[in-house]
Every structure is written in C-alpha cells, then in structure tokens.
C-alpha angles and dihedrals in degrees: 000000000000125000096259091052093047092047094047093051092046090052093047094046092050089056094044090051091060090061113060091188090067108095115193103217096192147328131223138163122237103172094240086289122146096215094045090046090053094049091046090052092047088054093050092047090053092048100042124047092191121049116164101181144357123224112195130169097217141042101230090055090050091051087057091047093053091050091048091055092047093048092047091052090239121145112257117250133197112292139181125221143144138261094286108138094224090059092042092053094049089046091055093043092053101033109137095018114128109326091323120147129134145196127211131204127194139227094182117221090230094066090091093046089054090054092048092050091050090048091052092048090054094048091046090050095242091127133024121227112237092021111047098017119067116217092243121047111206116198122182118249128185132236111215117214135167087266096059101024092111089063091062111028115092110194088179093061133067124266089254092070117107111214102210099075140138092215117116122234093264092053091046092051092048094050098036109035093185136240 
C-alpha cells in the first residue's frame, strides 16, 4: 500500500480499538476504484445482514458502497469517504435518509505539485535545504462534514472531479466540462 492508505487505516484502527463494541466484519482492498468498491460492498451486503457503518479510505469506493446499499434496498448507514465528487453528490442526495451521514477526508491532488515546486526551488538555489526548508512540510487539508458539504460538492461537475483543488473556476470548467 501507499503511505496515505497505510496511515489512514492505522488511524482508523487505533480509534476502532478504543471501542470494543465495534466489530470489524471484514476488510478488502478496492484500489480506490468505484466499480471495485461497489462489488466489494455488494459482497459484504450478501454476507452480512447487519452492517452498521462503512469505513473506506477513498471517495470513489464509498460512492460504489452507497449505490450498492441503495440497489440492495438496504438502509444507508454512516460512511467515510474522500473529496471525490461522485461520493459528495450521492452524500448530498441521500443526506438524512435512514441513519446515513458521512465524513470525507482529503488527499489533495496538489500535494504532489507542492513537492515538485519545492524540489525545483532547491535545484534552482532559491531555497537551501536545512536552512529555508523545514524537514516536515505541513499542508492544510480539509475534513468534509454535513455542515460544510456544500462548500465542496459540485453538482454541475462530473463524478471524477476532486473537490480540494487549487484550480480556479476557469481551469475547472476547461478540464471538467460538466454533465
């Protein structure tokens, strides 16, 4: 796995371990893929008549999980996801149904660009390692909740859009012409 997946699972597991009443029914990997996430949830729904919540590391997988619940006629349960627009749109559409609520974390797409910019600054002598560049680079990420969901969800854009971006509206519209 990659660092973000390992860290997210470690954080979730540490919390789950504090609550002995939480029973993890199963674990599977779906590669942050919508279709694989949906199939994984369909398999869990077939195997377990009672599911009280879904923890997932990525938004596209949670989008598939929500659709699997809806198609199976099962009541929605609390779920976690990411800032994937497909997940965010389904969350908004289904907010308040059954016991459904969600939370979304973010691994912004610009993280890698920030690292590249810093690397170029070092190579070009604009900053000095050890002097101008701290060992740890801390970038702000958002937690998406029902209270701030409207700040992130974009019903006018396709499911493939990731909400936590540095792109301006013109760039977004050029890359994601909408539905």
